[in-house]
C-alpha positions as semicolon CSV with decimal commas, in nm:
position;residue;x (nm);y (nm);z (nm)
1;X;4,374;9,995;-22,760
2;X;4,421;9,806;-22,426
3;X;4,728;9,834;-22,228
4;X;4,916;9,495;-22,157
5;X;4,813;9,524;-21,798
6;X;4,444;9,545;-21,906
7;X;4,498;9,255;-22,165
8;X;4,652;9,043;-21,854
9;X;4,359;9,155;-21,648
10;X;4,113;9,024;-21,919
11;X;4,298;8,690;-21,901
12;X;4,108;8,362;-21,858
13;X;4,425;8,222;-21,639
14;X;4,592;8,382;-21,363
15;X;4,915;8,196;-21,472
16;X;4,925;8,276;-21,842
17;X;4,779;8,512;-22,090
18;X;4,469;8,314;-22,232
19;X;4,229;8,569;-22,425
20;X;3,939;8,563;-22,658
21;X;3,980;8,607;-23,022
22;X;3,910;8,983;-23,005
23;X;4,149;9,038;-22,679
24;X;4,408;8,789;-22,864
25;X;4,448;9,009;-23,164
26;X;4,463;9,340;-22,944
27;X;4,766;9,163;-22,801
28;X;4,914;9,068;-23,101
29;X;4,874;9,445;-23,206
30;X;5,021;9,563;-22,880
31;X;5,333;9,327;-22,949
32;X;5,383;9,480;-23,262
33;X;5,366;9,837;-23,196
34;X;5,596;9,785;-22,906
35;X;5,834;9,561;-23,098
36;X;5,797;9,260;-22,827
37;X;5,912;8,947;-22,946
38;X;5,622;8,650;-22,942
39;X;5,752;8,290;-22,888
40;X;5,413;8,100;-22,955
41;X;5,053;8,019;-22,913
42;X;4,796;7,757;-22,844
43;X;4,444;7,721;-22,836
44;X;4,257;7,647;-22,534
45;X;3,881;7,587;-22,485
46;X;3,662;7,757;-22,192
47;X;3,392;7,466;-22,160
48;X;3,018;7,558;-22,072
49;X;3,129;7,464;-21,725
50;X;3,373;7,743;-21,692
51;X;3,649;7,501;-21,678
52;X;3,989;7,576;-21,920
53;X;4,136;7,313;-22,085
54;X;4,369;7,247;-22,401
55;X;4,252;7,188;-22,727
56;X;4,342;6,906;-22,923
57;X;4,263;7,031;-23,246
58;X;4,433;7,385;-23,233
59;X;4,765;7,322;-23,065
60;X;4,927;7,638;-23,204
61;X;5,304;7,706;-23,255
62;X;5,591;7,700;-23,026
63;X;5,935;7,808;-23,084
64;X;5,862;8,131;-23,298
65;X;6,170;8,309;-23,102
66;X;6,372;8,200;-23,373
67;X;6,171;8,428;-23,618
68;X;6,184;8,802;-23,651
69;X;5,951;8,976;-23,443
70;X;5,734;9,066;-23,764
71;X;5,721;8,732;-23,872
72;X;5,605;8,573;-23,571
73;X;5,332;8,801;-23,508
74;X;5,211;8,779;-23,876
75;X;5,214;8,413;-23,878
76;X;5,055;8,378;-23,521
77;X;4,802;8,628;-23,627
78;X;4,714;8,421;-23,971
79;X;4,652;8,112;-23,779
80;X;4,478;8,207;-23,504
81;X;4,240;8,367;-23,792
82;X;4,225;8,044;-23,944
83;X;4,138;7,882;-23,611
84;X;3,888;8,095;-23,499
85;X;3,709;8,070;-23,867
86;X;3,730;7,680;-23,830
87;X;3,601;7,711;-23,488
88;X;3,316;7,875;-23,604
89;X;3,232;7,658;-23,882
90;X;3,261;7,340;-23,637
91;X;3,348;7,403;-23,288
92;X;3,536;7,143;-23,099
93;X;3,321;7,142;-22,827
94;X;2,950;7,254;-22,844
95;X;2,876;7,553;-22,646
96;X;3,252;7,619;-22,570
97;X;3,446;7,892;-22,672
98;X;3,805;7,890;-22,831
99;X;4,039;8,093;-22,637
100;X;4,422;8,162;-22,738
101;X;4,736;8,139;-22,478
102;X;4,982;8,360;-22,622
103;X;5,359;8,381;-22,470
104;X;5,591;8,643;-22,535
105;X;5,836;8,911;-22,377
106;X;5,611;9,060;-22,139
């Protein structure tokens, strides 16, 4: 398991935590183990050119702060898993990569 600092270092953004699927699952595990509140998530696209943009298909959820920590993490995990499955079946951008921006009490 990575530390929070290691996961932040693996982020595709300097301003937010934007991770690939595997690292996003690691971050959710870290949030769960450390009883850390999660506020929301959204999909981002890493284009073949290296540009990072917002996904129009995977808007995610905001305002998860009203849920319990366990509920917010469980919901986020299931939605990210579904988004990854859908992307693998039919990507929003050919040769792009779906990434996940996750916000929480970090």
